[in-house]
N, C-alpha and C positions, 0 to 999 in steps of 0.2 A: 713312286713317289707320287702321292696325289696332291696336286697343286689346285687350290680353289681360290682365285682372286676374285673379289667382288669389283664392281665398278666406282666404289668410293675413291675420291682423291684426297691427296692430303693439301692442308693449306700452305700458303708459302711459308709461314713460320714453321711448320712442321717439317716441310721440304729442306729448308735452311738448316734445321737442326741435325737431320740426318746427313746432309751432304757435308757440313761441317766437320762430322766424324768419318764418313768414308770417301770423302771427295766427290766431284760431280760424276753423274752417272756416263758411263762409258758408250752405251747404246740405248736405244729404244726399249730393248728388251728390259732394262733396268728402270725404265720410266713408268709413270702411273698408266694407267689404262687410257687409251685415247689421247694421250700426249704426243704431239710429233715435234715437239721443239728440238729433239735431239735425234730424230729418225732420219737414216739415210737409206738409199737403195740397197747397199749392202746389208743392212739389218734384216731386210725381208728375205735374205737367202739363207742366213745360218745365224745361230745363237753363239756368241762368243762370250768367254769367261765363266762358264757354268762351274766348271772344276775349281778355277780360282776363287769364285763367290763363293761355293761351298765351303772352301778352305778358310773362309774368313767367318765361318758361322759363331766363332768365339766372340764376335763383335756384336752379336744380337744383345747381349746384356747392357753393354756400353750403349747401344743403340736406344734400347728402351729409355735408359736414363736421360739420353740426350733429347728425346721428345718431351718425357715427364718433366725434366727440368725447365724445359722453354715453355711449355703450356701448361702443365699441371695435372695432364691425363693424357692417356694414349688412344687416339680416336682410331676407328676402323680403317680409314684413309691413311693415317700414318703408319698402323700397323701393316698394311698392306705394301706401302711404299719400301718401308724397310725390309720387308720379306723379299720384295723384288730384287732389292739390291744385293742381299745376300742368299738368294735361291733358297730361302727356308719356307717350307710349307705353312700358310698361315694358321692352320689348326694347331700345328705345333708351337709356333710364336705365341699364339693367344694362350695356349697352356703355359708356356713360361712367363707371359706378362701377368697373369692370374694368379701364380703362384706367390708372388710377393707382395707383402703387405703394404709397401711404400707406393706401390703402382697402382693405377686405376684405369679401368677401360671404359669407364661411365662418365659423364662429365661432372665435374667437381670445380669448385672455387680453385682460384690459383693459390690462395693461401691455405696450408693445412696445418693445423695444431695438433701435435701428437702428446699426447698427457699419457704420461706412465702410470699403469694401475697395477703394478706388479707388486712382490711381497713387501720390500722396503718403503716403496712408496704408498702402498695400501696402509700398512701400519702407521704412516706419517700424516696421512689424511688425504690421500689423492681422490677418494670419493666427494669429499667435501669441495676440494677444489675444481673438480669437473663440475659440479652442480654451480657454483660460484661463477666459474666462467661461463657456461651456457646461459646463465640467468643474466649476466651483463651482456653478452653478445647478441643474443636473442635471434629472431629468424631474419634472413635478408643481411647478414652482416658481411657477407663476402668471406667467410672462414669456415672451413670444415673441421669440426672436433673430433678428433678419432683416439678412442681410449685403446692403448696398446701396451705392448709388453715393455720390459725392462729399457731404459734407455742408457745404462751403464752410468748413471750419475748418483748411486746410492748414496753416497756420502753427504750429497746436498737434497736428499729427498724432503718434499715431493718434487718431480721435476717435469719440464714439459720442453719440447723441441718445436719451433715454427719453422717451416719451410715455405717460401714464397717463389713460385715459379716465374720465370721471365722477369726478375727483380734487377738485372745489371751486374755488377761486379761483386756484390756482396753487401753487408751491413755492418753498422757501427759495432754491433756485438762481436762480429768476427775479427773486425780489426784490432780489438782489444789484446790479443796475443802478441801483436807486432811482427807477425809473420807474413811475408809477402806471399802474393800469389804466384803461380808458377810462371815463368817468363811467357808472355803471348797468350795466355789462357784467361781469358775474362770469363768468369762464370755467369751463366745464364739464370741464376737463383740465387736467392738470399735465405739467409738462415740466421736463427737467434735460439740461444739456450737460456731457459730461465729455471734456474735452481740455486736455493729453495724458492718454488714457485707460490706466488699468492694469487688470488683471481685477479687484484688489481695489477700487478705487475705482468702477468701472462696476458692479459687483455690487451695491454700496451704494445707488448712485444708482436703480438698476432696482428694488431692494427697498423704497427710501424716497426719491423724488425730493425730499421735502421737507427731507431730511438732506443732500443733496447740497453739495458745495462750491459758493458763489456763484461765477458766471463773472467772469474779470478783465475790467477796463474794455477797451473797444475800442482804446484808445491802446497797450496792449501788443502790438497787431498792428502799429504803426506804430512802427519803430525811429528813425524821424526826427521824431517828435512834438515838439512845442515848439521846433524849431530855426527860425531864421528864413529867410526866402526861400521858404516853401511857399505854395502858392497853394489847391490842391483841399483839403489836409490841416491849414490853418493852425489850424482851429479844435479838431481832435481832440485830445483830452487837455487842452485850455484852457477850454473852456465845458463847462458841465452838459448832457448831451442832453436831459435832461427838462425845461429851464427856458427858456422863450422869452424872458424877461427877459434872461438871460444871452446867449441868441444875438443879440439885438437890440443888446445892449451890445457886441458883437464886429463890428458892421458889418451885422447881419442886415437884411434887408428894405430895404437901401438900393438894390438892383438892382432891385426891383421898383417903387420908386418913380421910378426913372430909366425905367423901361420905361413907365411911365403918361406920364412927360414926353414920351418919343420917338413914343408911338403904335404901334400894331400893325405898320404897315409899317417904322418905324423901328428896332423891335427885329429884325425879319426883316433888314433892310439891315445891321445891325451884327454879326448872326450870321454872315451871307454874308461881309461884309468881313473878319471875323477868321478865316476858313478852318476854321470847326470841322467836323470830320466825325464820324461816329458812332464811338463807341470801343467798341462790341461787337464789333467783328471785319469788318464789311462795309465801314466807312469811306465810307458814302454822305454827301455834303455836307448838313449840318443845316440850312442856310439854304434850300437848293433843296427840301428836304421840306416845309418849314413855308410858303414861299411857294406850293408846288403845293397844298397843303391849303388854307389861307387864301383862294385863289381859286376854290375850286368853289363853285358856286352852290347845290348841294343842302345843306340844313340838316336836322338839326344837324350841328356838327362836333364831334368827339371827340380827347381826348388820352389816350394810353396810355402809362404808364411800366413799361417791362419790367424789372421786378426778379426774374425768375426765373433769378436766376444759376447755372446748372447745370452749366456747361462745368468738367471735372475739373481742379483747380488754381487755380480763379478765385474770388475771395473779397473783391475789393476794394470792391465794392457793398455787402456785409455791413458792411463796416467804415464806409463813409460812412453808411449808415442808423443803424447803432447809435453811432457818434461824432458825427455832426451831422445828425440828421435833419430838422431845420427848414431846413436848405440845400436839401433836396430838395423838400420843401413850397414853398418859395419858387420854385425853379427851375421846378416844374409850373405853378405860378400864372402865371409870365412866359409859359412855352411856350403855357398855353391862352389866354392873352390874345392872343398873336401870331398864331394859327391862328383864332382866332374860335370857340373851344370854350369852353362853360360847364360840361361836366362832364368830369371826369379819373377814369381808373382806374388804381390802382396795381396791378399784378400782382405779388404777393409770394410767392416760393417758400416752400412748406409748412415746410422745415425751418429757418426762421429764426425761432424765437419770440421772442427779445429783440427784433429788429427790429420784429416785428409790434407788440409793445408799445409800443415807443418811438415808432413812425410814428403808431400810433393816439391815444397820448397827443398829438403834436405836432398832428395834425389837429384833435382837440378843442379844444385850445389855442388854434389859429389861427382856429377858428370863433368862440371866446368873444370873441375880440378884434378881430373885424371883419377880420381877415386871409383868411378864407374865408367864403363865403355869398353872400347876395344883393347886397351893396354892399362889393366888397373895397376897404378904404382910403377909402371915401367918395367913389370914383371912378365910381360907377354900373356898374360891372362885376359880374356875377354868376359866380361859379366856386366848384365844390365837388369834393372827392376821395372816392373810395370806395375801400378796398382790398379787394380779391380774393385770397384765398390759394389758392395752387397746391396739388397734393396729389403730387408726385413725377413728374414728366415732363419729362425733358430737352427732347423735341421741341418743348416749349411756349415754349421761348425762341425759336422762329421766329415772326415777329411775326403771320401768319396763323392758325398753330395757337393762338396765345394768344388770338386773337379768338374763334375756335371755343370754346375752352375758357371764356371770360367767358360766351359766348353759351349755355352750357348744351350744347354738342355735344362729340364727342371731339375731343382736341387733335391733330387732323390738317391739315397745311398745305393751303391753297388754291392752284390754279393761277392764275397770273399772265399777262397782264392779267385783269382789272382789278387796279390797284395799289391799296395801302391809302389813298394820299392821294384816291383816287376813291372807291372802295367798301371800307371796312374794317370797324369795329367796327359790328355792326347795320346792314351795307350803307351807311353812312355815310362822309363824308371823314373821315379819321383820321389823325393824326400820333403816331407811335409811336418813342420813344426810350428808351435805357437809362439807369441812374442816373447813370453817370459822365459821359455826353454832356450830360444835363441840368444837372448841377452845374458844368459848364463855362461853362454861360451867365451864371452871377453874376460871376465876373471879367470876362467879355467887357462886361457893361454898367457895372461900377464901374470899371475901368480904361481901357475904350475899345476898341474893335476894331483900331486900330493898334498900341496897346502889346500888346495879347493876341498879335498876328499876330508880332511881334517876338520872341515865344519860340518857340523850336523851328526848324524849317527851313522853306523855301519852301512845300514842298508838305504838311509836316505841322506843323501849327502847334499852339502851345500846350503844356501840361504833359500828363503822361500817367502813370497810376498801372500798376506793374507789381505782379503777385503772385508774390513769391520763395519757394519753398518745394523741400522736399528736401534734398539734401546740402549745406546751408549752415549757417554759425554763427548768422546772425541773420535768420531767414525772416520774412516780414512784407510790408507794403505799402510801397511806395518811390515817392516823386513824383520824376520827372526831366523836363527838357525833352525834347522829340523831337530826336533826334540823338546822344544820349550813347551809348556802344557798349555792348554786351552786356559786354564786361569790365569796363567802369567800374562797371556796376550790380552784377555780381556781387563785385567788390572791396569795395563797400559791404556786401554780405549776408555776406560772410566765405566765398570761394570755397574749397573745398578742394583740396589738393595733388594728391589723386588722382581729380580730376574727369575721367569718362570722355564725358560727353555733357549736352546741355541740350535740354528739349523745352520749344519756343516754342508758344505758341498753345493748350496743353491738348491734350485727346485729339484734337481735329480739327485741330491743327496739325503739327508736324514736328521732329525732332530734328538739331540741329548738333552737330560735333565740338568736343572740348575746344581745339582749336587754332584755333577760329573766332571768338575773342572780339572782333576789331575790326569784327564785323558792326553797322551802326547802326541802333538801335533806332526806325525809322521805317517808314511802311508802304512807300515805295518803296524804302529798304534793305534791309529783309528779304525783298521781292519779288525784288530784284536778286540776292540770294544764294540765291533758291531756297528759301526758306521763308516763313513768315508770321508776322506780330505777333499777329494774332488778337484776343483780348480782354486780352492783357497778360500771359499765364502765362509764367512762368521757372521751370521745374522743373530743378533741377539732380540729376544722377545721378551717384554716384561708381562706382569698380569692384568695390564691395561689392555693389552690387545686380545680381540676375541679371535682364539685358535681357529674354531670352524670356518670362519670367514677367511682366514689364511690359508686352509687347507682346501678350500672351494676354489680360491684364486689360483693355487698350483695346479689342482685339476683341470680348471679352464684354460690355462695356459698350455698344457700337453694336449688338450683337445684342438685348440688352435692351431699348435706349431707342428702336430703330426702331419707328415706328408701325404699321408693316405696311401701309400705304397703297397703296404701289407695288413692283412685283415686284423690280426691280434692288435696292433695299435690303432689302426683306424676305428676300429669297433671299440676296443677296451678303453680308449680314453674317453669315449663318449659315455660308456656305461659307467666308469668310474665317477665321472662328473654327475650323472644322473642319481646315483645311488647318494653321493653326498649332500646332493640337494634335498633329498628325501629325508635324510638323517639329520641335516642341520638343526632341526628344533627338537630332535628326540634324543634320548639317552637310554641306557640300560637295555632291558629287555626288549623294548620297542625298536631299537635300533638293531638287535642282533641279527635278524635276517638279511639286512644290508650289509653289514659288517662281514658277515659269511661270504655274501656275493663279491664283496670287495676283495677278499682275500683269494677268491677263485680267480676273478678277472685279473688280479695282479700277478698271480702265478702264470697263467696264461701270456701275459704281455711279456713278462720276464723270460720265459722259456721259448718263446715261439717269435718273437718280434725279430725284424731284420737288422736293426741296429740300436744303439744305446738309448735313445729317446725312448722307444716303446720298453725297453728292457729296464729302465729305471724310472718310469713315470709313476710308479707305484710306491717307491721307496719313502718319499716323504711322509704320505698319507700312512703307510704301514708303521713307521717308526713312531708317529704321533698316537697311534692307538696303541701299540704295544709298550712304548717306553713312556709316555706322557698320559695314558689312560683317556685319551681323548673320548668324548662321547659315553663316558660312564656316568 
């Protein structure tokens, strides 16, 4: 291991941020270069705690967050100090710090304004929003304006997120949800969400996050809220998301009690018989994954909830976590029990401050009431959950990249096999599921596998959440049984008369024409139609939206989000964007050469990329060319 520490020292503020997470340094080996404050004669004879420190490498990402939250950027001195504390080579830590878009290793203002410029927000005028904000703020405003990817607020596009480092316990905008902070955990930063954003409201929030308007309740994103017949969304808008008692009075923790009555094998059997498959896009059978994890002799087992919802156009997991957080905590406990895990990790995207606050509160309340901890519900089963914040990396939605991120490495996908059920997080058997998949386990156990399987179709069972945004009258999350048609969904959402196309599955999905409204919304139905259901994104585009600009934004997104590990994706996403820039103003024969190049590059990415990012980076562009006649 090649350790190259510089002679830069952390500021007192940076040291306090790291020590608040890791505790005070135990010896001079962990202190900054030249610091004799904690040195003793024994320190000069041997190094202590090296192995123990290396085993804490998974605290590298939380440590980077601690510094960034307190100061606003990560200096060389702060990085060196964190590396000494964890015995991590500074070069490796620098590679991790520069991997995430929410961190900076260069000085910047304490206030950062993230403005979404992805597909839904671009269609809603994010370019005009950015221009208006930058014009009003001007130079020397003390605010760094950063145009970035989807913030998961597509139903209220255009959207912006303000993060102010070192701002104390939070802001008025955060307090709007009514959720308390975790006990004893004062936040060293403040946030404000502005959506739908105007230049005036965004500048006000950036200047004073505490003066920003409170966020509306999560139920505003659910047009069906309060309607009878809902399964996954039935508590949103009905229960107080901060109240455990309210959750339990509406059926909460009934499923966990039935899980204990069934036993781990019985739970897995119910999930298998229900036909539940992953809701993140891959549609892998959940029962098969759980059974494979539970059967592994290697210990310990881990459960990971993938809440790094970063697919442009996707916001269903955010609404579930903000509107019904206890359901996720209960579902994770059931999943951990089924697979034999005693520790769960909830990997939450860094752009979801309200979800972080509500989930932290839910975990604390569950621990206090014996629903997490050493003896869950007095059943002799120990299980606890730890939240790990992401920091802005779409690729960390891939399960093995997520594992690397938690472990303190760059969030790059691993080669398979071995599969996560054999060697996942920390090299141990791991079951990984997303939020919507896990929450589906609750109705399976309360209504029974047979009743659950009767919802939907034979191959796509149960209810499905769809994220509808773009050119519709009532954007939001809709719950429908599998098998409903695209037209039926868009009629609920207020389909425009001038609809041009619909993007299914997000940036990694594909476009369909306005006359293809009879496509059944099932995994097998969309596959037969030559498209994909993906994570449930349904983004409507009318004839006022410039399609070439949307395609170019999708290409820019994949260029930015490629982790760079494999050549087909690293180079292919750049070549794709370059070709789209060239043909943006050309059509017909003039664009034919670049379209042929796009097809060649797209095939190479699809066939040779290591993970789904590169394999799907060409999908939306290909479908727009072949299905919509773009550039003709």
